PDB file of N, CA, C and O in Angstrom:
ATOM      1  N   MET A   1      78.116  93.605  93.370  1.00  0.00           N
ATOM      2  CA  MET A   1      78.952  94.127  92.410  1.00  0.00           C
ATOM      3  C   MET A   1      78.830  92.715  91.395  1.00  0.00           C
ATOM      4  O   MET A   1      78.992  91.507  91.571  1.00  0.00           O
ATOM      5  N   ALA A   2      78.471  93.551  90.299  1.00  0.00           N
ATOM      6  CA  ALA A   2      78.304  92.785  89.111  1.00  0.00           C
ATOM      7  C   ALA A   2      79.380  93.204  87.897  1.00  0.00           C
ATOM      8  O   ALA A   2      80.160  94.153  87.970  1.00  0.00           O
ATOM      9  N   ILE A   3      79.207  91.996  86.410  1.00  0.00           N
ATOM     10  CA  ILE A   3      79.468  93.015  85.383  1.00  0.00           C
ATOM     11  C   ILE A   3      78.680  92.076  84.411  1.00  0.00           C
ATOM     12  O   ILE A   3      78.121  91.066  84.838  1.00  0.00           O
ATOM     13  N   GLU A   4      78.663  92.295  83.607  1.00  0.00           N
ATOM     14  CA  GLU A   4      77.806  92.475  82.386  1.00  0.00           C
ATOM     15  C   GLU A   4      78.417  91.356  81.364  1.00  0.00           C
ATOM     16  O   GLU A   4      79.563  91.558  81.765  1.00  0.00           O
ATOM     17  N   SER A   5      78.506  90.857  80.876  1.00  0.00           N
ATOM     18  CA  SER A   5      79.135  89.098  80.536  1.00  0.00           C
ATOM     19  C   SER A   5      79.906  90.198  78.879  1.00  0.00           C
ATOM     20  O   SER A   5      80.987  89.917  78.362  1.00  0.00           O
ATOM     21  N   LYS A   6      78.930  91.441  78.369  1.00  0.00           N
ATOM     22  CA  LYS A   6      79.156  91.893  77.085  1.00  0.00           C
ATOM     23  C   LYS A   6      80.721  92.625  77.425  1.00  0.00           C
ATOM     24  O   LYS A   6      81.584  92.651  76.548  1.00  0.00           O
ATOM     25  N   LYS A   7      80.952  93.190  78.767  1.00  0.00           N
ATOM     26  CA  LYS A   7      81.924  94.278  79.306  1.00  0.00           C
ATOM     27  C   LYS A   7      83.281  93.497  79.325  1.00  0.00           C
ATOM     28  O   LYS A   7      84.292  94.010  78.846  1.00  0.00           O
ATOM     29  N   LEU A   8      83.289  91.902  80.042  1.00  0.00           N
ATOM     30  CA  LEU A   8      84.017  91.566  80.346  1.00  0.00           C
ATOM     31  C   LEU A   8      84.062  90.986  78.558  1.00  0.00           C
ATOM     32  O   LEU A   8      85.117  91.404  78.082  1.00  0.00           O
ATOM     33  N   LYS A   9      83.582  90.509  77.925  1.00  0.00           N
ATOM     34  CA  LYS A   9      84.162  89.787  76.591  1.00  0.00           C
ATOM     35  C   LYS A   9      84.658  91.214  76.352  1.00  0.00           C
ATOM     36  O   LYS A   9      85.681  91.365  77.019  1.00  0.00           O
ATOM     37  N   LYS A  10      84.398  92.145  75.780  1.00  0.00           N
ATOM     38  CA  LYS A  10      85.382  93.495  75.354  1.00  0.00           C
ATOM     39  C   LYS A  10      86.781  93.696  75.933  1.00  0.00           C
ATOM     40  O   LYS A  10      87.818  94.214  75.518  1.00  0.00           O
ATOM     41  N   ILE A  11      86.410  93.097  77.033  1.00  0.00           N
ATOM     42  CA  ILE A  11      88.043  93.452  77.681  1.00  0.00           C
ATOM     43  C   ILE A  11      89.026  92.866  76.797  1.00  0.00           C
ATOM     44  O   ILE A  11      89.964  93.118  76.041  1.00  0.00           O
ATOM     45  N   LEU A  12      88.221  91.832  77.359  1.00  0.00           N
ATOM     46  CA  LEU A  12      89.100  90.220  76.950  1.00  0.00           C
ATOM     47  C   LEU A  12      89.169  90.333  75.443  1.00  0.00           C
ATOM     48  O   LEU A  12      90.102  89.887  74.775  1.00  0.00           O
ATOM     49  N   GLU A  13      88.630  90.655  75.195  1.00  0.00           N
ATOM     50  CA  GLU A  13      88.938  90.965  73.110  1.00  0.00           C
ATOM     51  C   GLU A  13      90.060  91.742  72.924  1.00  0.00           C
ATOM     52  O   GLU A  13      91.056  91.464  72.256  1.00  0.00           O
ATOM     53  N   ASN A  14      89.798  92.864  73.644  1.00  0.00           N
ATOM     54  CA  ASN A  14      90.904  94.062  73.430  1.00  0.00           C
ATOM     55  C   ASN A  14      92.047  93.996  73.609  1.00  0.00           C
ATOM     56  O   ASN A  14      92.900  94.646  73.006  1.00  0.00           O
ATOM     57  N   ALA A  15      92.337  92.695  75.009  1.00  0.00           N
ATOM     58  CA  ALA A  15      93.777  92.455  75.436  1.00  0.00           C
ATOM     59  C   ALA A  15      94.751  91.459  74.921  1.00  0.00           C
ATOM     60  O   ALA A  15      95.963  91.250  74.879  1.00  0.00           O
ATOM     61  N   PHE A  16      93.362  90.835  74.467  1.00  0.00           N
ATOM     62  CA  PHE A  16      93.586  89.359  73.186  1.00  0.00           C
ATOM     63  C   PHE A  16      93.247  89.173  71.877  1.00  0.00           C
ATOM     64  O   PHE A  16      92.828  88.043  71.626  1.00  0.00           O
ATOM     65  N   PRO A  17      93.299  89.891  71.028  1.00  0.00           N
ATOM     66  CA  PRO A  17      92.586  90.111  70.231  1.00  0.00           C
ATOM     67  C   PRO A  17      92.323  88.907  68.652  1.00  0.00           C
ATOM     68  O   PRO A  17      91.588  88.945  67.665  1.00  0.00           O
ATOM     69  N   ASP A  18      93.459  87.883  69.209  1.00  0.00           N
ATOM     70  CA  ASP A  18      93.670  86.287  68.139  1.00  0.00           C
ATOM     71  C   ASP A  18      92.931  85.390  69.062  1.00  0.00           C
ATOM     72  O   ASP A  18      92.924  84.168  68.914  1.00  0.00           O
ATOM     73  N   ALA A  19      92.079  86.241  70.371  1.00  0.00           N
ATOM     74  CA  ALA A  19      91.535  85.114  71.195  1.00  0.00           C
ATOM     75  C   ALA A  19      90.452  84.202  70.887  1.00  0.00           C
ATOM     76  O   ALA A  19      90.239  84.425  69.695  1.00  0.00           O
ATOM     77  N   VAL A  20      89.915  83.606  71.141  1.00  0.00           N
ATOM     78  CA  VAL A  20      88.827  82.370  71.174  1.00  0.00           C
ATOM     79  C   VAL A  20      88.467  81.786  72.247  1.00  0.00           C
ATOM     80  O   VAL A  20      89.077  80.851  72.766  1.00  0.00           O
ATOM     81  N   PHE A  21      87.372  82.334  72.690  1.00  0.00           N
ATOM     82  CA  PHE A  21      86.902  82.616  74.192  1.00  0.00           C
ATOM     83  C   PHE A  21      85.903  82.244  74.007  1.00  0.00           C
ATOM     84  O   PHE A  21      85.305  82.440  72.949  1.00  0.00           O
ATOM     85  N   HIS A  22      85.346  81.465  75.192  1.00  0.00           N
ATOM     86  CA  HIS A  22      84.326  81.252  75.832  1.00  0.00           C
ATOM     87  C   HIS A  22      83.818  81.219  77.617  1.00  0.00           C
ATOM     88  O   HIS A  22      84.236  80.536  78.552  1.00  0.00           O
ATOM     89  N   LEU A  23      82.391  82.637  77.517  1.00  0.00           N
ATOM     90  CA  LEU A  23      82.869  82.469  79.331  1.00  0.00           C
ATOM     91  C   LEU A  23      80.967  82.035  79.895  1.00  0.00           C
ATOM     92  O   LEU A  23      79.772  82.302  79.767  1.00  0.00           O
ATOM     93  N   ASP A  24      81.842  81.319  80.456  1.00  0.00           N
ATOM     94  CA  ASP A  24      80.077  80.963  81.361  1.00  0.00           C
ATOM     95  C   ASP A  24      80.068  81.866  82.921  1.00  0.00           C
ATOM     96  O   ASP A  24      80.749  82.056  83.929  1.00  0.00           O
ATOM     97  N   ASP A  25      78.716  82.253  82.250  1.00  0.00           N
ATOM     98  CA  ASP A  25      78.276  82.810  83.863  1.00  0.00           C
ATOM     99  C   ASP A  25      77.877  81.647  84.559  1.00  0.00           C
ATOM    100  O   ASP A  25      76.963  80.873  84.273  1.00  0.00           O
ATOM    101  N   MET A  26      78.588  81.617  85.409  1.00  0.00           N
ATOM    102  CA  MET A  26      78.337  80.061  86.269  1.00  0.00           C
ATOM    103  C   MET A  26      77.457  79.831  87.281  1.00  0.00           C
ATOM    104  O   MET A  26      77.074  78.711  87.622  1.00  0.00           O
ATOM    105  N   LEU A  27      77.047  81.116  87.888  1.00  0.00           N
ATOM    106  CA  LEU A  27      75.896  81.271  88.834  1.00  0.00           C
ATOM    107  C   LEU A  27      74.381  82.311  88.438  1.00  0.00           C
ATOM    108  O   LEU A  27      73.395  82.680  89.076  1.00  0.00           O
ATOM    109  N   GLY A  28      74.875  82.484  87.082  1.00  0.00           N
ATOM    110  CA  GLY A  28      73.661  83.469  87.090  1.00  0.00           C
ATOM    111  C   GLY A  28      73.706  84.963  87.668  1.00  0.00           C
ATOM    112  O   GLY A  28      72.884  85.826  87.361  1.00  0.00           O
ATOM    113  N   ASP A  29      74.869  85.163  88.624  1.00  0.00           N
ATOM    114  CA  ASP A  29      74.901  86.160  88.961  1.00  0.00           C
ATOM    115  C   ASP A  29      76.042  87.323  88.742  1.00  0.00           C
ATOM    116  O   ASP A  29      76.474  88.264  89.408  1.00  0.00           O
ATOM    117  N   ALA A  30      76.253  86.846  87.664  1.00  0.00           N
ATOM    118  CA  ALA A  30      77.210  88.247  86.627  1.00  0.00           C
ATOM    119  C   ALA A  30      77.752  88.850  87.456  1.00  0.00           C
ATOM    120  O   ALA A  30      77.566  90.063  87.557  1.00  0.00           O
ATOM    121  N   ASP A  31      78.906  87.901  88.614  1.00  0.00           N
ATOM    122  CA  ASP A  31      79.969  87.722  89.195  1.00  0.00           C
ATOM    123  C   ASP A  31      80.462  86.311  89.673  1.00  0.00           C
ATOM    124  O   ASP A  31      80.293  85.953  90.839  1.00  0.00           O
ATOM    125  N   HIS A  32      80.847  85.817  89.086  1.00  0.00           N
ATOM    126  CA  HIS A  32      80.949  84.030  89.059  1.00  0.00           C
ATOM    127  C   HIS A  32      80.674  84.354  87.455  1.00  0.00           C
ATOM    128  O   HIS A  32      79.635  84.590  86.838  1.00  0.00           O
ATOM    129  N   TYR A  33      82.368  84.239  86.963  1.00  0.00           N
ATOM    130  CA  TYR A  33      82.451  83.333  85.604  1.00  0.00           C
ATOM    131  C   TYR A  33      83.377  82.259  85.417  1.00  0.00           C
ATOM    132  O   TYR A  33      83.955  81.895  86.441  1.00  0.00           O
ATOM    133  N   GLY A  34      83.635  81.707  84.432  1.00  0.00           N
ATOM    134  CA  GLY A  34      84.464  80.312  83.863  1.00  0.00           C
ATOM    135  C   GLY A  34      84.435  81.355  82.670  1.00  0.00           C
ATOM    136  O   GLY A  34      83.593  82.124  82.207  1.00  0.00           O
ATOM    137  N   LEU A  35      85.781  81.012  82.384  1.00  0.00           N
ATOM    138  CA  LEU A  35      86.304  81.761  80.882  1.00  0.00           C
ATOM    139  C   LEU A  35      87.841  80.236  80.378  1.00  0.00           C
ATOM    140  O   LEU A  35      88.951  79.845  80.739  1.00  0.00           O
ATOM    141  N   THR A  36      86.799  79.978  79.401  1.00  0.00           N
ATOM    142  CA  THR A  36      88.369  78.916  78.749  1.00  0.00           C
ATOM    143  C   THR A  36      88.822  80.487  77.512  1.00  0.00           C
ATOM    144  O   THR A  36      88.176  81.371  76.950  1.00  0.00           O
ATOM    145  N   ILE A  37      89.599  80.267  77.560  1.00  0.00           N
ATOM    146  CA  ILE A  37      90.187  81.308  75.904  1.00  0.00           C
ATOM    147  C   ILE A  37      91.773  80.741  75.456  1.00  0.00           C
ATOM    148  O   ILE A  37      92.814  80.346  75.979  1.00  0.00           O
ATOM    149  N   THR A  38      91.160  81.005  74.088  1.00  0.00           N
ATOM    150  CA  THR A  38      92.442  80.522  73.862  1.00  0.00           C
ATOM    151  C   THR A  38      93.307  81.165  72.643  1.00  0.00           C
ATOM    152  O   THR A  38      92.912  81.207  71.478  1.00  0.00           O
ATOM    153  N   SER A  39      94.564  81.663  73.118  1.00  0.00           N
ATOM    154  CA  SER A  39      95.238  82.426  72.352  1.00  0.00           C
ATOM    155  C   SER A  39      96.892  81.801  72.331  1.00  0.00           C
ATOM    156  O   SER A  39      97.526  81.053  73.075  1.00  0.00           O
ATOM    157  N   SER A  40      97.181  82.510  71.119  1.00  0.00           N
ATOM    158  CA  SER A  40      98.953  82.664  70.786  1.00  0.00           C
ATOM    159  C   SER A  40      99.245  82.837  71.252  1.00  0.00           C
ATOM    160  O   SER A  40     100.250  82.142  71.403  1.00  0.00           O
ATOM    161  N   PHE A  41      99.025  84.282  72.680  1.00  0.00           N
ATOM    162  CA  PHE A  41      99.417  85.011  73.979  1.00  0.00           C
ATOM    163  C   PHE A  41      99.885  83.876  74.029  1.00  0.00           C
ATOM    164  O   PHE A  41     100.835  83.564  73.311  1.00  0.00           O
ATOM    165  N   PHE A  42      99.389  83.125  74.783  1.00  0.00           N
ATOM    166  CA  PHE A  42     100.119  81.828  76.126  1.00  0.00           C
ATOM    167  C   PHE A  42     101.502  81.805  75.772  1.00  0.00           C
ATOM    168  O   PHE A  42     102.440  81.928  76.560  1.00  0.00           O
ATOM    169  N   GLU A  43     101.586  81.600  74.237  1.00  0.00           N
ATOM    170  CA  GLU A  43     103.062  80.240  73.546  1.00  0.00           C
ATOM    171  C   GLU A  43     103.883  80.776  75.200  1.00  0.00           C
ATOM    172  O   GLU A  43     103.653  81.821  75.810  1.00  0.00           O
ATOM    173  N   GLY A  44     104.910  79.600  75.614  1.00  0.00           N
ATOM    174  CA  GLY A  44     105.417  79.988  76.464  1.00  0.00           C
ATOM    175  C   GLY A  44     105.532  80.128  77.320  1.00  0.00           C
ATOM    176  O   GLY A  44     106.488  79.682  77.953  1.00  0.00           O
ATOM    177  N   LEU A  45     104.461  80.941  77.876  1.00  0.00           N
ATOM    178  CA  LEU A  45     104.366  80.737  79.266  1.00  0.00           C
ATOM    179  C   LEU A  45     103.241  79.737  79.866  1.00  0.00           C
ATOM    180  O   LEU A  45     102.191  79.314  79.382  1.00  0.00           O
ATOM    181  N   ASN A  46     103.837  79.540  81.037  1.00  0.00           N
ATOM    182  CA  ASN A  46     103.468  78.556  81.864  1.00  0.00           C
ATOM    183  C   ASN A  46     101.936  78.558  82.719  1.00  0.00           C
ATOM    184  O   ASN A  46     101.608  79.736  82.865  1.00  0.00           O
ATOM    185  N   ARG A  47     100.962  77.675  83.292  1.00  0.00           N
ATOM    186  CA  ARG A  47      99.642  78.316  83.684  1.00  0.00           C
ATOM    187  C   ARG A  47      99.858  79.535  84.625  1.00  0.00           C
ATOM    188  O   ARG A  47      98.739  80.029  84.763  1.00  0.00           O
ATOM    189  N   ILE A  48     100.794  80.279  85.363  1.00  0.00           N
ATOM    190  CA  ILE A  48     100.557  80.671  86.582  1.00  0.00           C
ATOM    191  C   ILE A  48     100.538  82.404  85.471  1.00  0.00           C
ATOM    192  O   ILE A  48      99.820  83.403  85.495  1.00  0.00           O
ATOM    193  N   LYS A  49     101.988  81.879  84.448  1.00  0.00           N
ATOM    194  CA  LYS A  49     102.111  83.617  83.947  1.00  0.00           C
ATOM    195  C   LYS A  49     100.261  83.433  82.855  1.00  0.00           C
ATOM    196  O   LYS A  49      99.641  83.606  83.904  1.00  0.00           O
ATOM    197  N   ARG A  50      99.720  83.350  82.355  1.00  0.00           N
ATOM    198  CA  ARG A  50      98.917  83.017  82.167  1.00  0.00           C
ATOM    199  C   ARG A  50      97.576  83.478  82.451  1.00  0.00           C
ATOM    200  O   ARG A  50      96.874  84.156  81.701  1.00  0.00           O
ATOM    201  N   HIS A  51      97.169  82.877  84.065  1.00  0.00           N
ATOM    202  CA  HIS A  51      96.461  83.103  84.754  1.00  0.00           C
ATOM    203  C   HIS A  51      97.084  85.043  84.732  1.00  0.00           C
ATOM    204  O   HIS A  51      96.577  86.098  84.351  1.00  0.00           O
ATOM    205  N   GLN A  52      98.152  84.721  85.247  1.00  0.00           N
ATOM    206  CA  GLN A  52      98.284  86.440  85.979  1.00  0.00           C
ATOM    207  C   GLN A  52      98.305  87.782  84.343  1.00  0.00           C
ATOM    208  O   GLN A  52      98.318  89.001  84.172  1.00  0.00           O
ATOM    209  N   ALA A  53      98.295  86.478  83.484  1.00  0.00           N
ATOM    210  CA  ALA A  53      97.717  87.593  82.256  1.00  0.00           C
ATOM    211  C   ALA A  53      96.504  87.968  81.751  1.00  0.00           C
ATOM    212  O   ALA A  53      96.267  88.921  81.009  1.00  0.00           O
ATOM    213  N   VAL A  54      95.783  87.194  82.182  1.00  0.00           N
ATOM    214  CA  VAL A  54      93.676  87.083  82.378  1.00  0.00           C
ATOM    215  C   VAL A  54      94.271  88.852  83.122  1.00  0.00           C
ATOM    216  O   VAL A  54      94.471  89.992  82.705  1.00  0.00           O
ATOM    217  N   TYR A  55      94.366  87.854  84.813  1.00  0.00           N
ATOM    218  CA  TYR A  55      94.097  88.772  85.729  1.00  0.00           C
ATOM    219  C   TYR A  55      94.564  90.935  85.293  1.00  0.00           C
ATOM    220  O   TYR A  55      94.021  92.021  85.498  1.00  0.00           O
ATOM    221  N   LYS A  56      95.616  90.510  84.754  1.00  0.00           N
ATOM    222  CA  LYS A  56      96.643  91.955  84.492  1.00  0.00           C
ATOM    223  C   LYS A  56      95.585  92.570  83.476  1.00  0.00           C
ATOM    224  O   LYS A  56      95.397  93.754  83.753  1.00  0.00           O
ATOM    225  N   ALA A  57      94.835  92.140  82.386  1.00  0.00           N
ATOM    226  CA  ALA A  57      93.883  92.630  81.417  1.00  0.00           C
ATOM    227  C   ALA A  57      93.113  93.099  82.444  1.00  0.00           C
ATOM    228  O   ALA A  57      93.503  93.918  83.276  1.00  0.00           O
ATOM    229  N   LEU A  58      91.804  92.496  82.397  1.00  0.00           N
ATOM    230  CA  LEU A  58      91.249  92.834  83.856  1.00  0.00           C
ATOM    231  C   LEU A  58      91.498  93.850  84.876  1.00  0.00           C
ATOM    232  O   LEU A  58      90.594  94.010  85.697  1.00  0.00           O
ATOM    233  N   GLY A  59      92.157  94.300  84.942  1.00  0.00           N
ATOM    234  CA  GLY A  59      92.779  95.115  85.885  1.00  0.00           C
ATOM    235  C   GLY A  59      91.928  94.936  87.289  1.00  0.00           C
ATOM    236  O   GLY A  59      91.913  93.917  87.980  1.00  0.00           O
ATOM    237  N   SER A  60      91.238  96.142  87.540  1.00  0.00           N
ATOM    238  CA  SER A  60      90.887  96.614  89.384  1.00  0.00           C
ATOM    239  C   SER A  60      90.056  96.004  89.115  1.00  0.00           C
ATOM    240  O   SER A  60      89.728  95.777  90.279  1.00  0.00           O
ATOM    241  N   LEU A  61      88.873  95.130  88.180  1.00  0.00           N
ATOM    242  CA  LEU A  61      87.286  94.789  88.426  1.00  0.00           C
ATOM    243  C   LEU A  61      87.902  93.684  88.676  1.00  0.00           C
ATOM    244  O   LEU A  61      88.541  94.110  89.638  1.00  0.00           O
ATOM    245  N   MET A  62      88.116  92.976  88.617  1.00  0.00           N
ATOM    246  CA  MET A  62      88.477  91.173  90.185  1.00  0.00           C
ATOM    247  C   MET A  62      88.952  91.910  91.627  1.00  0.00           C
ATOM    248  O   MET A  62      89.829  92.685  92.010  1.00  0.00           O
ATOM    249  N   GLY A  63      87.848  91.195  92.156  1.00  0.00           N
ATOM    250  CA  GLY A  63      87.610  91.281  93.578  1.00  0.00           C
ATOM    251  C   GLY A  63      86.430  92.639  93.473  1.00  0.00           C
ATOM    252  O   GLY A  63      85.359  92.453  94.049  1.00  0.00           O
ATOM    253  N   ASN A  64      86.651  94.034  92.714  1.00  0.00           N
ATOM    254  CA  ASN A  64      85.464  94.423  92.814  1.00  0.00           C
ATOM    255  C   ASN A  64      84.360  94.094  92.120  1.00  0.00           C
ATOM    256  O   ASN A  64      83.757  93.225  92.749  1.00  0.00           O
ATOM    257  N   GLU A  65      83.574  94.500  90.694  1.00  0.00           N
ATOM    258  CA  GLU A  65      82.985  94.280  89.629  1.00  0.00           C
ATOM    259  C   GLU A  65      82.466  92.487  89.691  1.00  0.00           C
ATOM    260  O   GLU A  65      81.344  92.020  89.888  1.00  0.00           O
ATOM    261  N   LEU A  66      83.916  91.722  89.411  1.00  0.00           N
ATOM    262  CA  LEU A  66      83.679  90.384  89.487  1.00  0.00           C
ATOM    263  C   LEU A  66      84.344  89.639  90.469  1.00  0.00           C
ATOM    264  O   LEU A  66      85.548  89.723  90.712  1.00  0.00           O
ATOM    265  N   HIS A  67      83.670  89.028  90.937  1.00  0.00           N
ATOM    266  CA  HIS A  67      84.165  88.226  92.330  1.00  0.00           C
ATOM    267  C   HIS A  67      85.020  87.173  92.234  1.00  0.00           C
ATOM    268  O   HIS A  67      86.056  87.233  92.896  1.00  0.00           O
ATOM    269  N   ALA A  68      84.722  85.812  91.259  1.00  0.00           N
ATOM    270  CA  ALA A  68      85.604  84.802  91.179  1.00  0.00           C
ATOM    271  C   ALA A  68      85.605  84.493  89.034  1.00  0.00           C
ATOM    272  O   ALA A  68      84.831  84.990  88.216  1.00  0.00           O
ATOM    273  N   LEU A  69      86.856  83.463  88.772  1.00  0.00           N
ATOM    274  CA  LEU A  69      86.828  83.886  87.631  1.00  0.00           C
ATOM    275  C   LEU A  69      87.541  82.280  87.627  1.00  0.00           C
ATOM    276  O   LEU A  69      88.485  81.972  88.354  1.00  0.00           O
ATOM    277  N   SER A  70      86.843  81.311  86.606  1.00  0.00           N
ATOM    278  CA  SER A  70      87.607  80.711  86.599  1.00  0.00           C
ATOM    279  C   SER A  70      88.224  80.454  85.290  1.00  0.00           C
ATOM    280  O   SER A  70      87.680  80.404  84.187  1.00  0.00           O
ATOM    281  N   ILE A  71      89.865  80.249  85.714  1.00  0.00           N
ATOM    282  CA  ILE A  71      90.395  80.416  83.538  1.00  0.00           C
ATOM    283  C   ILE A  71      90.934  78.468  82.724  1.00  0.00           C
ATOM    284  O   ILE A  71      91.548  77.771  83.531  1.00  0.00           O
ATOM    285  N   ARG A  72      90.892  78.364  82.496  1.00  0.00           N
ATOM    286  CA  ARG A  72      91.508  77.781  81.824  1.00  0.00           C
ATOM    287  C   ARG A  72      92.307  78.289  79.671  1.00  0.00           C
ATOM    288  O   ARG A  72      91.712  78.316  78.593  1.00  0.00           O
ATOM    289  N   ALA A  73      93.440  78.504  79.951  1.00  0.00           N
ATOM    290  CA  ALA A  73      93.633  79.190  78.781  1.00  0.00           C
ATOM    291  C   ALA A  73      94.793  78.116  78.386  1.00  0.00           C
ATOM    292  O   ALA A  73      95.536  77.541  79.181  1.00  0.00           O
ATOM    293  N   TYR A  74      94.768  77.967  76.778  1.00  0.00           N
ATOM    294  CA  TYR A  74      95.065  77.278  75.745  1.00  0.00           C
ATOM    295  C   TYR A  74      95.807  78.200  74.855  1.00  0.00           C
ATOM    296  O   TYR A  74      95.316  79.254  74.449  1.00  0.00           O
ATOM    297  N   THR A  75      97.450  77.633  74.444  1.00  0.00           N
ATOM    298  CA  THR A  75      97.979  78.191  73.031  1.00  0.00           C
ATOM    299  C   THR A  75      96.715  77.098  71.794  1.00  0.00           C
ATOM    300  O   THR A  75      95.985  76.191  72.194  1.00  0.00           O
ATOM    301  N   PRO A  76      96.815  77.522  70.527  1.00  0.00           N
ATOM    302  CA  PRO A  76      96.195  77.025  69.731  1.00  0.00           C
ATOM    303  C   PRO A  76      96.649  75.571  69.661  1.00  0.00           C
ATOM    304  O   PRO A  76      95.751  74.736  69.552  1.00  0.00           O
ATOM    305  N   GLN A  77      97.547  75.269  69.694  1.00  0.00           N
ATOM    306  CA  GLN A  77      98.336  73.662  69.305  1.00  0.00           C
ATOM    307  C   GLN A  77      97.543  72.797  70.916  1.00  0.00           C
ATOM    308  O   GLN A  77      97.234  71.661  71.274  1.00  0.00           O
ATOM    309  N   GLU A  78      97.521  73.827  71.313  1.00  0.00           N
ATOM    310  CA  GLU A  78      96.646  72.810  72.857  1.00  0.00           C
ATOM    311  C   GLU A  78      95.309  71.997  73.201  1.00  0.00           C
ATOM    312  O   GLU A  78      94.884  71.004  73.792  1.00  0.00           O
ATOM    313  N   ASN A  79      94.808  73.493  72.148  1.00  0.00           N
ATOM    314  CA  ASN A  79      93.241  73.257  71.839  1.00  0.00           C
ATOM    315  C   ASN A  79      92.972  72.293  70.941  1.00  0.00           C
ATOM    316  O   ASN A  79      92.287  71.287  71.127  1.00  0.00           O
ATOM    317  N   GLN A  80      93.671  72.713  69.716  1.00  0.00           N
ATOM    318  CA  GLN A  80      93.997  71.564  68.841  1.00  0.00           C
ATOM    319  C   GLN A  80      93.684  70.343  69.725  1.00  0.00           C
ATOM    320  O   GLN A  80      92.518  70.008  69.934  1.00  0.00           O
ATOM    321  N   LYS A  81      95.041  69.490  70.392  1.00  0.00           N
ATOM    322  CA  LYS A  81      95.451  68.324  70.269  1.00  0.00           C
ATOM    323  C   LYS A  81      93.884  68.523  71.923  1.00  0.00           C
ATOM    324  O   LYS A  81      93.496  67.369  71.740  1.00  0.00           O
ATOM    325  N   LYS A  82      93.390  68.790  72.544  1.00  0.00           N
ATOM    326  CA  LYS A  82      91.992  68.848  73.611  1.00  0.00           C
ATOM    327  C   LYS A  82      90.903  68.147  72.654  1.00  0.00           C
ATOM    328  O   LYS A  82      90.024  67.415  73.110  1.00  0.00           O
ATOM    329  N   GLU A  83      91.021  68.392  71.498  1.00  0.00           N
ATOM    330  CA  GLU A  83      89.592  68.195  70.648  1.00  0.00           C
ATOM    331  C   GLU A  83      89.646  67.188  69.499  1.00  0.00           C
ATOM    332  O   GLU A  83      88.811  66.748  68.709  1.00  0.00           O
ATOM    333  N   SER A  84      91.208  66.956  69.752  1.00  0.00           N
ATOM    334  CA  SER A  84      91.104  65.524  68.752  1.00  0.00           C
ATOM    335  C   SER A  84      90.574  64.597  70.247  1.00  0.00           C
ATOM    336  O   SER A  84      90.322  63.395  70.171  1.00  0.00           O
TER     337      SER A  84
END
């Protein structure tokens, strides 16, 4: 089971239109990805709620076409502080 990064990116772009993200195929198998995503959608949400929002966007892909996803989700303000 695997998912092309192009398909995964499209799903994330549709779910989080203002997002800036980096998707890394961690093992080169299109089955284990690392995601860093920055979106104003995450404002006011704790880490668990942010991850749940990403999982909700991916729906049934998790555990089927997508085996593992490491998520780092930030608001624009948090990302700006991180880069300073």
